[in-house]
ChimeraX commands (.cxc) that place a marker at each C-alpha (Angstrom):
marker #1 position 0.00,0.00,0.00 radius 0.5
marker #1 position 1.37,3.41,-0.97 radius 0.5
marker #1 position 2.28,5.44,2.11 radius 0.5
marker #1 position 2.50,8.83,0.43 radius 0.5
marker #1 position 0.14,9.62,-2.46 radius 0.5
marker #1 position -0.39,13.09,-3.92 radius 0.5
marker #1 position -3.20,13.51,-6.43 radius 0.5
marker #1 position -4.49,16.56,-8.27 radius 0.5
marker #1 position -5.60,17.79,-11.69 radius 0.5
marker #1 position -3.02,20.23,-13.05 radius 0.5
marker #1 position -2.50,21.48,-16.59 radius 0.5
marker #1 position -0.74,24.60,-17.82 radius 0.5
marker #1 position 0.65,25.84,-21.11 radius 0.5
marker #1 position 3.92,27.62,-21.55 radius 0.5
marker #1 position 7.53,26.83,-20.73 radius 0.5
marker #1 position 8.93,24.24,-18.37 radius 0.5
marker #1 position 8.18,25.35,-14.81 radius 0.5
marker #1 position 7.15,23.97,-11.44 radius 0.5
marker #1 position 3.55,25.07,-11.89 radius 0.5
marker #1 position 2.95,22.39,-14.52 radius 0.5
marker #1 position 3.52,19.53,-12.06 radius 0.5
marker #1 position 1.36,17.94,-9.38 radius 0.5
marker #1 position 4.25,17.89,-6.93 radius 0.5
marker #1 position 7.63,19.62,-6.76 radius 0.5
marker #1 position 10.56,19.49,-4.38 radius 0.5
marker #1 position 12.66,22.64,-4.31 radius 0.5
marker #1 position 15.96,23.26,-2.54 radius 0.5
marker #1 position 16.40,26.99,-1.93 radius 0.5
marker #1 position 20.01,26.77,-0.73 radius 0.5
marker #1 position 22.07,29.23,-2.78 radius 0.5
marker #1 position 25.45,27.67,-1.96 radius 0.5
marker #1 position 26.83,31.21,-1.83 radius 0.5
marker #1 position 30.26,30.83,-0.28 radius 0.5
marker #1 position 29.18,28.23,2.27 radius 0.5
marker #1 position 31.17,25.35,0.78 radius 0.5
marker #1 position 28.12,23.08,0.99 radius 0.5
marker #1 position 26.64,21.26,-2.00 radius 0.5
marker #1 position 22.84,21.46,-2.31 radius 0.5
marker #1 position 21.04,18.31,-3.47 radius 0.5
marker #1 position 17.36,17.86,-4.21 radius 0.5
marker #1 position 16.23,14.26,-3.80 radius 0.5
marker #1 position 17.76,11.09,-2.40 radius 0.5
marker #1 position 16.34,7.58,-2.84 radius 0.5
marker #1 position 17.57,4.74,-0.66 radius 0.5
marker #1 position 16.82,1.06,-0.27 radius 0.5
marker #1 position 17.99,0.81,3.32 radius 0.5
marker #1 position 18.18,-2.97,3.67 radius 0.5
marker #1 position 19.33,-3.89,0.15 radius 0.5
marker #1 position 23.06,-3.99,-0.63 radius 0.5
marker #1 position 22.91,-4.85,-4.33 radius 0.5
marker #1 position 19.56,-3.87,-5.89 radius 0.5
marker #1 position 18.49,-5.88,-8.90 radius 0.5
marker #1 position 15.93,-5.39,-11.65 radius 0.5
marker #1 position 13.02,-5.91,-9.25 radius 0.5
marker #1 position 14.17,-3.01,-7.09 radius 0.5
marker #1 position 12.73,0.09,-8.74 radius 0.5
marker #1 position 13.78,3.54,-7.56 radius 0.5
marker #1 position 11.40,5.37,-9.92 radius 0.5
marker #1 position 8.58,3.94,-12.03 radius 0.5
marker #1 position 7.04,5.73,-15.01 radius 0.5
marker #1 position 3.41,4.83,-15.68 radius 0.5
marker #1 position 0.49,5.65,-17.93 radius 0.5
marker #1 position -3.12,4.48,-17.80 radius 0.5
marker #1 position -2.10,0.99,-18.96 radius 0.5
marker #1 position 0.65,0.40,-16.40 radius 0.5
marker #1 position 4.43,0.75,-16.07 radius 0.5
marker #1 position 6.24,2.02,-19.19 radius 0.5
marker #1 position 9.72,2.50,-17.76 radius 0.5
marker #1 position 11.89,2.28,-14.64 radius 0.5
marker #1 position 15.05,3.50,-13.04 radius 0.5
marker #1 position 16.03,0.37,-11.18 radius 0.5
marker #1 position 18.95,-1.65,-9.83 radius 0.5
marker #1 position 21.01,-3.63,-12.30 radius 0.5
marker #1 position 22.23,-6.35,-9.94 radius 0.5
marker #1 position 25.85,-5.30,-10.43 radius 0.5
marker #1 position 26.11,-2.50,-7.91 radius 0.5
marker #1 position 24.54,0.17,-10.11 radius 0.5
marker #1 position 21.29,1.38,-11.63 radius 0.5
marker #1 position 19.83,1.23,-15.12 radius 0.5
marker #1 position 17.14,3.06,-17.04 radius 0.5
marker #1 position 14.84,0.61,-18.82 radius 0.5
marker #1 position 11.95,1.08,-21.19 radius 0.5
marker #1 position 10.27,-0.49,-24.21 radius 0.5
marker #1 position 11.86,1.87,-26.75 radius 0.5
marker #1 position 15.06,0.99,-28.53 radius 0.5
marker #1 position 17.43,3.58,-29.95 radius 0.5
marker #1 position 19.53,6.53,-28.84 radius 0.5
marker #1 position 18.95,9.74,-30.78 radius 0.5
marker #1 position 19.97,13.38,-30.88 radius 0.5
marker #1 position 18.17,16.41,-32.22 radius 0.5
marker #1 position 19.75,18.11,-35.24 radius 0.5
marker #1 position 18.63,21.38,-36.84 radius 0.5
marker #1 position 16.95,21.25,-40.22 radius 0.5
marker #1 position 18.51,23.16,-43.10 radius 0.5
marker #1 position 14.91,24.05,-43.98 radius 0.5
marker #1 position 13.02,24.60,-40.68 radius 0.5
marker #1 position 9.67,24.06,-42.42 radius 0.5
marker #1 position 10.59,20.71,-43.93 radius 0.5
marker #1 position 8.83,17.69,-42.41 radius 0.5
marker #1 position 10.48,14.26,-42.32 radius 0.5
marker #1 position 8.61,10.97,-41.92 radius 0.5
marker #1 position 9.84,8.54,-39.27 radius 0.5
marker #1 position 12.25,5.98,-40.73 radius 0.5
marker #1 position 13.37,8.30,-43.52 radius 0.5
marker #1 position 17.01,8.24,-44.58 radius 0.5
marker #1 position 18.29,11.82,-44.51 radius 0.5
marker #1 position 21.60,13.56,-45.04 radius 0.5
marker #1 position 23.63,15.51,-42.51 radius 0.5
marker #1 position 25.51,18.31,-44.20 radius 0.5
marker #1 position 27.40,20.92,-42.21 radius 0.5
marker #1 position 25.58,19.79,-39.07 radius 0.5
marker #1 position 22.13,20.36,-40.63 radius 0.5
marker #1 position 19.55,17.83,-41.77 radius 0.5
marker #1 position 18.87,17.82,-45.51 radius 0.5
marker #1 position 16.53,15.79,-47.66 radius 0.5
marker #1 position 18.24,13.42,-50.08 radius 0.5
marker #1 position 17.86,13.53,-53.84 radius 0.5
marker #1 position 19.61,11.82,-56.75 radius 0.5
marker #1 position 22.43,14.41,-56.71 radius 0.5
marker #1 position 22.94,14.60,-52.93 radius 0.5
marker #1 position 26.44,14.40,-51.50 radius 0.5
marker #1 position 26.02,14.89,-47.73 radius 0.5
marker #1 position 28.69,14.44,-45.07 radius 0.5
marker #1 position 26.89,11.31,-43.86 radius 0.5
marker #1 position 23.43,9.73,-43.76 radius 0.5
marker #1 position 21.26,8.99,-40.73 radius 0.5
marker #1 position 17.70,7.80,-40.07 radius 0.5
marker #1 position 14.83,9.76,-38.54 radius 0.5
marker #1 position 14.13,8.06,-35.23 radius 0.5
marker #1 position 10.64,6.69,-34.62 radius 0.5
marker #1 position 10.61,6.31,-30.83 radius 0.5
marker #1 position 14.00,6.76,-29.15 radius 0.5
marker #1 position 14.62,5.64,-25.59 radius 0.5
marker #1 position 17.03,8.55,-25.08 radius 0.5
marker #1 position 17.05,11.89,-26.90 radius 0.5
marker #1 position 19.89,14.37,-26.59 radius 0.5
marker #1 position 20.41,17.97,-27.71 radius 0.5
marker #1 position 16.70,18.83,-27.54 radius 0.5
marker #1 position 16.15,22.61,-27.53 radius 0.5
marker #1 position 14.92,23.91,-24.18 radius 0.5
marker #1 position 12.66,26.44,-25.88 radius 0.5
marker #1 position 9.56,24.61,-27.12 radius 0.5
marker #1 position 9.15,27.12,-29.95 radius 0.5
marker #1 position 12.47,25.97,-31.45 radius 0.5
marker #1 position 11.77,22.24,-31.39 radius 0.5
marker #1 position 9.89,22.12,-34.69 radius 0.5
marker #1 position 13.07,23.31,-36.42 radius 0.5
marker #1 position 14.89,20.16,-35.24 radius 0.5
marker #1 position 14.52,16.48,-36.07 radius 0.5
marker #1 position 15.50,13.42,-34.00 radius 0.5
marker #1 position 18.08,11.23,-35.75 radius 0.5
marker #1 position 19.09,7.78,-34.55 radius 0.5
marker #1 position 22.78,7.45,-33.67 radius 0.5
marker #1 position 22.81,3.88,-32.36 radius 0.5
marker #1 position 20.27,1.14,-31.69 radius 0.5
marker #1 position 17.35,-0.55,-33.39 radius 0.5
marker #1 position 15.22,1.70,-35.57 radius 0.5
marker #1 position 12.65,1.18,-38.36 radius 0.5
marker #1 position 13.97,2.18,-41.80 radius 0.5
marker #1 position 11.93,2.75,-44.95 radius 0.5
marker #1 position 12.99,0.54,-47.87 radius 0.5
marker #1 position 12.20,0.77,-51.59 radius 0.5
marker #1 position 13.07,-2.84,-52.45 radius 0.5
marker #1 position 12.90,-6.22,-50.76 radius 0.5
marker #1 position 15.54,-6.81,-48.07 radius 0.5
marker #1 position 16.43,-9.75,-45.85 radius 0.5
marker #1 position 17.94,-10.06,-42.40 radius 0.5
marker #1 position 21.68,-9.46,-42.40 radius 0.5
marker #1 position 21.57,-7.25,-45.49 radius 0.5
marker #1 position 23.74,-4.15,-45.28 radius 0.5
marker #1 position 21.47,-1.22,-46.10 radius 0.5
marker #1 position 22.62,1.76,-48.14 radius 0.5
marker #1 position 20.90,4.99,-49.13 radius 0.5
marker #1 position 18.86,4.44,-52.28 radius 0.5
marker #1 position 20.46,5.95,-55.39 radius 0.5
marker #1 position 16.99,7.33,-56.23 radius 0.5
marker #1 position 17.46,9.84,-53.40 radius 0.5
marker #1 position 13.91,9.28,-52.13 radius 0.5
marker #1 position 14.76,8.88,-48.44 radius 0.5
marker #1 position 14.67,5.08,-48.51 radius 0.5
marker #1 position 17.28,2.35,-48.15 radius 0.5
marker #1 position 18.08,-0.69,-50.29 radius 0.5
marker #1 position 20.23,-3.78,-49.81 radius 0.5
marker #1 position 23.79,-3.01,-50.86 radius 0.5
marker #1 position 24.04,-6.37,-52.67 radius 0.5
marker #1 position 21.17,-5.27,-54.95 radius 0.5
marker #1 position 22.44,-1.72,-55.52 radius 0.5
marker #1 position 23.90,-1.08,-58.97 radius 0.5
marker #1 position 25.66,2.11,-57.90 radius 0.5
marker #1 position 28.92,1.60,-56.01 radius 0.5
marker #1 position 29.91,3.73,-53.06 radius 0.5
marker #1 position 26.47,4.40,-51.61 radius 0.5
marker #1 position 26.67,5.49,-47.93 radius 0.5
marker #1 position 25.82,2.77,-45.44 radius 0.5
marker #1 position 22.69,3.19,-43.30 radius 0.5
marker #1 position 22.81,0.07,-41.12 radius 0.5
marker #1 position 22.06,-3.66,-41.12 radius 0.5
marker #1 position 18.60,-5.19,-41.55 radius 0.5
marker #1 position 17.43,-7.29,-38.59 radius 0.5
marker #1 position 14.41,-8.67,-40.40 radius 0.5
marker #1 position 12.72,-8.91,-43.78 radius 0.5
marker #1 position 10.59,-6.35,-45.61 radius 0.5
marker #1 position 9.18,-5.67,-49.05 radius 0.5
marker #1 position 9.33,-2.48,-51.07 radius 0.5
marker #1 position 7.34,0.33,-49.48 radius 0.5
marker #1 position 7.59,-1.15,-45.96 radius 0.5
marker #1 position 9.90,-0.48,-43.04 radius 0.5
marker #1 position 12.46,-2.93,-41.70 radius 0.5
marker #1 position 13.95,-2.92,-38.23 radius 0.5
marker #1 position 17.64,-2.14,-38.65 radius 0.5
marker #1 position 20.69,-1.92,-36.43 radius 0.5
marker #1 position 22.20,1.56,-36.63 radius 0.5
marker #1 position 25.76,2.36,-35.60 radius 0.5
marker #1 position 26.37,-1.03,-34.02 radius 0.5
marker #1 position 29.65,-2.98,-33.99 radius 0.5
marker #1 position 30.23,-5.51,-36.73 radius 0.5
marker #1 position 28.45,-3.56,-39.47 radius 0.5
marker #1 position 30.61,-3.37,-42.59 radius 0.5
marker #1 position 30.54,0.34,-43.37 radius 0.5
marker #1 position 33.12,0.29,-46.16 radius 0.5
marker #1 position 31.77,1.11,-49.64 radius 0.5
marker #1 position 31.00,-1.60,-52.17 radius 0.5
marker #1 position 33.67,-2.85,-54.56 radius 0.5
marker #1 position 35.11,-0.14,-56.77 radius 0.5
marker #1 position 33.78,2.65,-54.58 radius 0.5
marker #1 position 35.60,5.53,-52.95 radius 0.5
marker #1 position 36.57,4.97,-49.34 radius 0.5
marker #1 position 35.11,7.93,-47.48 radius 0.5
marker #1 position 33.22,7.22,-44.26 radius 0.5
marker #1 position 29.93,8.03,-45.99 radius 0.5
marker #1 position 30.88,6.80,-49.46 radius 0.5
marker #1 position 32.28,10.18,-50.55 radius 0.5
marker #1 position 35.39,10.61,-52.69 radius 0.5
marker #1 position 38.41,10.93,-50.36 radius 0.5
marker #1 position 40.77,13.85,-50.64 radius 0.5
marker #1 position 44.00,13.43,-52.62 radius 0.5
marker #1 position 46.70,11.81,-50.49 radius 0.5
marker #1 position 44.24,10.33,-48.02 radius 0.5
marker #1 position 46.47,7.90,-46.11 radius 0.5
marker #1 position 43.51,5.68,-45.24 radius 0.5
marker #1 position 42.62,4.96,-48.87 radius 0.5
marker #1 position 45.14,2.16,-49.32 radius 0.5
marker #1 position 44.28,0.64,-45.95 radius 0.5
marker #1 position 40.59,0.21,-46.67 radius 0.5
marker #1 position 39.25,-2.91,-48.35 radius 0.5
marker #1 position 36.24,-3.24,-50.61 radius 0.5
marker #1 position 33.12,-3.90,-48.57 radius 0.5
marker #1 position 31.08,-6.94,-49.43 radius 0.5
marker #1 position 28.12,-8.36,-47.61 radius 0.5
marker #1 position 27.48,-12.00,-46.77 radius 0.5
marker #1 position 25.98,-12.97,-50.09 radius 0.5
marker #1 position 28.82,-11.39,-52.06 radius 0.5
marker #1 position 31.30,-13.23,-49.84 radius 0.5
marker #1 position 29.62,-16.59,-50.55 radius 0.5
marker #1 position 29.78,-15.91,-54.31 radius 0.5
marker #1 position 33.43,-14.98,-54.00 radius 0.5
marker #1 position 34.29,-18.16,-52.07 radius 0.5
marker #1 position 32.37,-20.34,-54.54 radius 0.5
marker #1 position 34.25,-18.77,-57.46 radius 0.5
marker #1 position 37.54,-19.32,-55.65 radius 0.5
marker #1 position 36.62,-22.97,-54.99 radius 0.5
marker #1 position 35.73,-23.52,-58.66 radius 0.5
marker #1 position 39.05,-22.00,-59.69 radius 0.5
marker #1 position 40.94,-24.29,-57.31 radius 0.5
marker #1 position 39.04,-27.36,-58.55 radius 0.5
marker #1 position 39.95,-26.45,-62.12 radius 0.5
marker #1 position 43.58,-26.06,-61.11 radius 0.5
marker #1 position 43.53,-29.48,-59.40 radius 0.5
marker #1 position 42.14,-31.04,-62.58 radius 0.5
marker #1 position 44.94,-29.43,-64.61 radius 0.5
marker #1 position 47.55,-30.75,-62.16 radius 0.5
marker #1 position 46.08,-34.26,-62.30 radius 0.5
marker #1 position 46.23,-34.18,-66.12 radius 0.5
marker #1 position 49.83,-32.98,-66.00 radius 0.5
marker #1 position 50.66,-35.73,-63.52 radius 0.5
marker #1 position 49.17,-38.37,-65.84 radius 0.5
marker #1 position 51.19,-37.00,-68.76 radius 0.5
marker #1 position 54.36,-37.22,-66.68 radius 0.5
marker #1 position 53.52,-40.83,-65.71 radius 0.5
marker #1 position 53.18,-41.79,-69.38 radius 0.5
marker #1 position 56.41,-40.00,-70.21 radius 0.5
marker #1 position 58.19,-41.77,-67.37 radius 0.5
marker #1 position 56.91,-45.18,-68.51 radius 0.5
marker #1 position 58.15,-44.46,-72.03 radius 0.5
marker #1 position 61.58,-43.49,-70.69 radius 0.5
marker #1 position 61.75,-46.64,-68.58 radius 0.5
marker #1 position 60.90,-48.76,-71.63 radius 0.5
marker #1 position 63.59,-47.07,-73.70 radius 0.5
marker #1 position 66.10,-47.46,-70.87 radius 0.5
marker #1 position 65.37,-51.17,-70.65 radius 0.5
marker #1 position 65.94,-51.53,-74.38 radius 0.5
marker #1 position 69.26,-49.72,-74.11 radius 0.5
marker #1 position 70.32,-51.92,-71.18 radius 0.5
marker #1 position 69.43,-55.06,-73.15 radius 0.5
marker #1 position 71.40,-53.82,-76.13 radius 0.5
marker #1 position 74.40,-53.02,-73.98 radius 0.5
marker #1 position 74.21,-56.45,-72.40 radius 0.5
marker #1 position 74.40,-58.16,-75.81 radius 0.5
marker #1 position 77.36,-56.01,-76.86 radius 0.5
marker #1 position 79.11,-56.77,-73.60 radius 0.5
marker #1 position 78.63,-60.52,-74.03 radius 0.5
marker #1 position 79.83,-60.38,-77.61 radius 0.5
marker #1 position 82.95,-58.47,-76.65 radius 0.5
marker #1 position 83.72,-60.99,-73.89 radius 0.5
marker #1 position 83.49,-63.90,-76.37 radius 0.5
marker #1 position 85.96,-62.28,-78.76 radius 0.5
marker #1 position 88.43,-61.69,-75.96 radius 0.5
marker #1 position 88.32,-65.39,-74.95 radius 0.5
marker #1 position 89.27,-66.51,-78.44 radius 0.5
marker link #1:1,2 radius 0.2
marker link #1:2,3 radius 0.2
marker link #1:3,4 radius 0.2
marker link #1:4,5 radius 0.2
marker link #1:5,6 radius 0.2
marker link #1:6,7 radius 0.2
marker link #1:7,8 radius 0.2
marker link #1:8,9 radius 0.2
marker link #1:9,10 radius 0.2
marker link #1:10,11 radius 0.2
marker link #1:11,12 radius 0.2
marker link #1:12,13 radius 0.2
marker link #1:13,14 radius 0.2
marker link #1:14,15 radius 0.2
marker link #1:15,16 radius 0.2
marker link #1:16,17 radius 0.2
marker link #1:17,18 radius 0.2
marker link #1:18,19 radius 0.2
marker link #1:19,20 radius 0.2
marker link #1:20,21 radius 0.2
marker link #1:21,22 radius 0.2
marker link #1:22,23 radius 0.2
marker link #1:23,24 radius 0.2
marker link #1:24,25 radius 0.2
marker link #1:25,26 radius 0.2
marker link #1:26,27 radius 0.2
marker link #1:27,28 radius 0.2
marker link #1:28,29 radius 0.2
marker link #1:29,30 radius 0.2
marker link #1:30,31 radius 0.2
marker link #1:31,32 radius 0.2
marker link #1:32,33 radius 0.2
marker link #1:33,34 radius 0.2
marker link #1:34,35 radius 0.2
marker link #1:35,36 radius 0.2
marker link #1:36,37 radius 0.2
marker link #1:37,38 radius 0.2
marker link #1:38,39 radius 0.2
marker link #1:39,40 radius 0.2
marker link #1:40,41 radius 0.2
marker link #1:41,42 radius 0.2
marker link #1:42,43 radius 0.2
marker link #1:43,44 radius 0.2
marker link #1:44,45 radius 0.2
marker link #1:45,46 radius 0.2
marker link #1:46,47 radius 0.2
marker link #1:47,48 radius 0.2
marker link #1:48,49 radius 0.2
marker link #1:49,50 radius 0.2
marker link #1:50,51 radius 0.2
marker link #1:51,52 radius 0.2
marker link #1:52,53 radius 0.2
marker link #1:53,54 radius 0.2
marker link #1:54,55 radius 0.2
marker link #1:55,56 radius 0.2
marker link #1:56,57 radius 0.2
marker link #1:57,58 radius 0.2
marker link #1:58,59 radius 0.2
marker link #1:59,60 radius 0.2
marker link #1:60,61 radius 0.2
marker link #1:61,62 radius 0.2
marker link #1:62,63 radius 0.2
marker link #1:63,64 radius 0.2
marker link #1:64,65 radius 0.2
marker link #1:65,66 radius 0.2
marker link #1:66,67 radius 0.2
marker link #1:67,68 radius 0.2
marker link #1:68,69 radius 0.2
marker link #1:69,70 radius 0.2
marker link #1:70,71 radius 0.2
marker link #1:71,72 radius 0.2
marker link #1:72,73 radius 0.2
marker link #1:73,74 radius 0.2
marker link #1:74,75 radius 0.2
marker link #1:75,76 radius 0.2
marker link #1:76,77 radius 0.2
marker link #1:77,78 radius 0.2
marker link #1:78,79 radius 0.2
marker link #1:79,80 radius 0.2
marker link #1:80,81 radius 0.2
marker link #1:81,82 radius 0.2
marker link #1:82,83 radius 0.2
marker link #1:83,84 radius 0.2
marker link #1:84,85 radius 0.2
marker link #1:85,86 radius 0.2
marker link #1:86,87 radius 0.2
marker link #1:87,88 radius 0.2
marker link #1:88,89 radius 0.2
marker link #1:89,90 radius 0.2
marker link #1:90,91 radius 0.2
marker link #1:91,92 radius 0.2
marker link #1:92,93 radius 0.2
marker link #1:93,94 radius 0.2
marker link #1:94,95 radius 0.2
marker link #1:95,96 radius 0.2
marker link #1:96,97 radius 0.2
marker link #1:97,98 radius 0.2
marker link #1:98,99 radius 0.2
marker link #1:99,100 radius 0.2
marker link #1:100,101 radius 0.2
marker link #1:101,102 radius 0.2
marker link #1:102,103 radius 0.2
marker link #1:103,104 radius 0.2
marker link #1:104,105 radius 0.2
marker link #1:105,106 radius 0.2
marker link #1:106,107 radius 0.2
marker link #1:107,108 radius 0.2
marker link #1:108,109 radius 0.2
marker link #1:109,110 radius 0.2
marker link #1:110,111 radius 0.2
marker link #1:111,112 radius 0.2
marker link #1:112,113 radius 0.2
marker link #1:113,114 radius 0.2
marker link #1:114,115 radius 0.2
marker link #1:115,116 radius 0.2
marker link #1:116,117 radius 0.2
marker link #1:117,118 radius 0.2
marker link #1:118,119 radius 0.2
marker link #1:119,120 radius 0.2
marker link #1:120,121 radius 0.2
marker link #1:121,122 radius 0.2
marker link #1:122,123 radius 0.2
marker link #1:123,124 radius 0.2
marker link #1:124,125 radius 0.2
marker link #1:125,126 radius 0.2
marker link #1:126,127 radius 0.2
marker link #1:127,128 radius 0.2
marker link #1:128,129 radius 0.2
marker link #1:129,130 radius 0.2
marker link #1:130,131 radius 0.2
marker link #1:131,132 radius 0.2
marker link #1:132,133 radius 0.2
marker link #1:133,134 radius 0.2
marker link #1:134,135 radius 0.2
marker link #1:135,136 radius 0.2
marker link #1:136,137 radius 0.2
marker link #1:137,138 radius 0.2
marker link #1:138,139 radius 0.2
marker link #1:139,140 radius 0.2
marker link #1:140,141 radius 0.2
marker link #1:141,142 radius 0.2
marker link #1:142,143 radius 0.2
marker link #1:143,144 radius 0.2
marker link #1:144,145 radius 0.2
marker link #1:145,146 radius 0.2
marker link #1:146,147 radius 0.2
marker link #1:147,148 radius 0.2
marker link #1:148,149 radius 0.2
marker link #1:149,150 radius 0.2
marker link #1:150,151 radius 0.2
marker link #1:151,152 radius 0.2
marker link #1:152,153 radius 0.2
marker link #1:153,154 radius 0.2
marker link #1:154,155 radius 0.2
marker link #1:155,156 radius 0.2
marker link #1:156,157 radius 0.2
marker link #1:157,158 radius 0.2
marker link #1:158,159 radius 0.2
marker link #1:159,160 radius 0.2
marker link #1:160,161 radius 0.2
marker link #1:161,162 radius 0.2
marker link #1:162,163 radius 0.2
marker link #1:163,164 radius 0.2
marker link #1:164,165 radius 0.2
marker link #1:165,166 radius 0.2
marker link #1:166,167 radius 0.2
marker link #1:167,168 radius 0.2
marker link #1:168,169 radius 0.2
marker link #1:169,170 radius 0.2
marker link #1:170,171 radius 0.2
marker link #1:171,172 radius 0.2
marker link #1:172,173 radius 0.2
marker link #1:173,174 radius 0.2
marker link #1:174,175 radius 0.2
marker link #1:175,176 radius 0.2
marker link #1:176,177 radius 0.2
marker link #1:177,178 radius 0.2
marker link #1:178,179 radius 0.2
marker link #1:179,180 radius 0.2
marker link #1:180,181 radius 0.2
marker link #1:181,182 radius 0.2
marker link #1:182,183 radius 0.2
marker link #1:183,184 radius 0.2
marker link #1:184,185 radius 0.2
marker link #1:185,186 radius 0.2
marker link #1:186,187 radius 0.2
marker link #1:187,188 radius 0.2
marker link #1:188,189 radius 0.2
marker link #1:189,190 radius 0.2
marker link #1:190,191 radius 0.2
marker link #1:191,192 radius 0.2
marker link #1:192,193 radius 0.2
marker link #1:193,194 radius 0.2
marker link #1:194,195 radius 0.2
marker link #1:195,196 radius 0.2
marker link #1:196,197 radius 0.2
marker link #1:197,198 radius 0.2
marker link #1:198,199 radius 0.2
marker link #1:199,200 radius 0.2
marker link #1:200,201 radius 0.2
marker link #1:201,202 radius 0.2
marker link #1:202,203 radius 0.2
marker link #1:203,204 radius 0.2
marker link #1:204,205 radius 0.2
marker link #1:205,206 radius 0.2
marker link #1:206,207 radius 0.2
marker link #1:207,208 radius 0.2
marker link #1:208,209 radius 0.2
marker link #1:209,210 radius 0.2
marker link #1:210,211 radius 0.2
marker link #1:211,212 radius 0.2
marker link #1:212,213 radius 0.2
marker link #1:213,214 radius 0.2
marker link #1:214,215 radius 0.2
marker link #1:215,216 radius 0.2
marker link #1:216,217 radius 0.2
marker link #1:217,218 radius 0.2
marker link #1:218,219 radius 0.2
marker link #1:219,220 radius 0.2
marker link #1:220,221 radius 0.2
marker link #1:221,222 radius 0.2
marker link #1:222,223 radius 0.2
marker link #1:223,224 radius 0.2
marker link #1:224,225 radius 0.2
marker link #1:225,226 radius 0.2
marker link #1:226,227 radius 0.2
marker link #1:227,228 radius 0.2
marker link #1:228,229 radius 0.2
marker link #1:229,230 radius 0.2
marker link #1:230,231 radius 0.2
marker link #1:231,232 radius 0.2
marker link #1:232,233 radius 0.2
marker link #1:233,234 radius 0.2
marker link #1:234,235 radius 0.2
marker link #1:235,236 radius 0.2
marker link #1:236,237 radius 0.2
marker link #1:237,238 radius 0.2
marker link #1:238,239 radius 0.2
marker link #1:239,240 radius 0.2
marker link #1:240,241 radius 0.2
marker link #1:241,242 radius 0.2
marker link #1:242,243 radius 0.2
marker link #1:243,244 radius 0.2
marker link #1:244,245 radius 0.2
marker link #1:245,246 radius 0.2
marker link #1:246,247 radius 0.2
marker link #1:247,248 radius 0.2
marker link #1:248,249 radius 0.2
marker link #1:249,250 radius 0.2
marker link #1:250,251 radius 0.2
marker link #1:251,252 radius 0.2
marker link #1:252,253 radius 0.2
marker link #1:253,254 radius 0.2
marker link #1:254,255 radius 0.2
marker link #1:255,256 radius 0.2
marker link #1:256,257 radius 0.2
marker link #1:257,258 radius 0.2
marker link #1:258,259 radius 0.2
marker link #1:259,260 radius 0.2
marker link #1:260,261 radius 0.2
marker link #1:261,262 radius 0.2
marker link #1:262,263 radius 0.2
marker link #1:263,264 radius 0.2
marker link #1:264,265 radius 0.2
marker link #1:265,266 radius 0.2
marker link #1:266,267 radius 0.2
marker link #1:267,268 radius 0.2
marker link #1:268,269 radius 0.2
marker link #1:269,270 radius 0.2
marker link #1:270,271 radius 0.2
marker link #1:271,272 radius 0.2
marker link #1:272,273 radius 0.2
marker link #1:273,274 radius 0.2
marker link #1:274,275 radius 0.2
marker link #1:275,276 radius 0.2
marker link #1:276,277 radius 0.2
marker link #1:277,278 radius 0.2
marker link #1:278,279 radius 0.2
marker link #1:279,280 radius 0.2
marker link #1:280,281 radius 0.2
marker link #1:281,282 radius 0.2
marker link #1:282,283 radius 0.2
marker link #1:283,284 radius 0.2
marker link #1:284,285 radius 0.2
marker link #1:285,286 radius 0.2
marker link #1:286,287 radius 0.2
marker link #1:287,288 radius 0.2
marker link #1:288,289 radius 0.2
marker link #1:289,290 radius 0.2
marker link #1:290,291 radius 0.2
marker link #1:291,292 radius 0.2
marker link #1:292,293 radius 0.2
marker link #1:293,294 radius 0.2
marker link #1:294,295 radius 0.2
marker link #1:295,296 radius 0.2
marker link #1:296,297 radius 0.2
marker link #1:297,298 radius 0.2
marker link #1:298,299 radius 0.2
marker link #1:299,300 radius 0.2
marker link #1:300,301 radius 0.2
marker link #1:301,302 radius 0.2
marker link #1:302,303 radius 0.2
marker link #1:303,304 radius 0.2
marker link #1:304,305 radius 0.2
marker link #1:305,306 radius 0.2
marker link #1:306,307 radius 0.2
marker link #1:307,308 radius 0.2
marker link #1:308,309 radius 0.2
view
């Protein structure tokens, strides 16, 4: 049973302030030359030494139940948990009035979000986040927020695709510049900037859950492409150019290995044929040698007979 329950109906418009909340705790200590450090709220589980996931310090709820917690992690710390998936930051739009659909692949150019088209050459590409668990760099002023868009930096995020993709496919920005992604293995244009890796399957016009910014994603351009981090042409003398290898996804790698195996099998067949030719040549030489030895034996016997006479 809850010991302390505060309930009221409060609603205000305007900026972030205490008056918009049912309850507020305010520390009025100014810390002006006293050397003390003012804190606001402390939460303690007095008889628990290592709180786990069932020890919640703060629970976030809506009408359906709990939607998130700040809780123990069972390893001497705390964790923030919720049902959402990715980590995003707000970036300013180059055109403040431009609207971007969730899951859209966009460009980041000079720190501003730009829509992609067939001729785009942004610094990098990112995806408009659908429902991030954490959002950074949000403007404090509510009036400025419409001029920003949330872009996923790492995590699982839905991505719009314009062709069928399968799980494990490396996704690149569509060469059509329509804000969608396609599987790199099916992209005819080399060097397209990498978006992420598909975690499921989807058909054209759908969204696929993709891993963004995670480890193990091959972000190098496709074979024959320039080696910039976003598929752009590197500057002359770029020392990293020679160190980068052509990026290929799993299906390309299988094709490459199969071709290499076929080449080796052909080479083995050639070697076996050469070995058979050498065997025949050796047999012929042995036959000729035997004939020579027989002939020399007859000559030797004949010479011996003459000497006896």
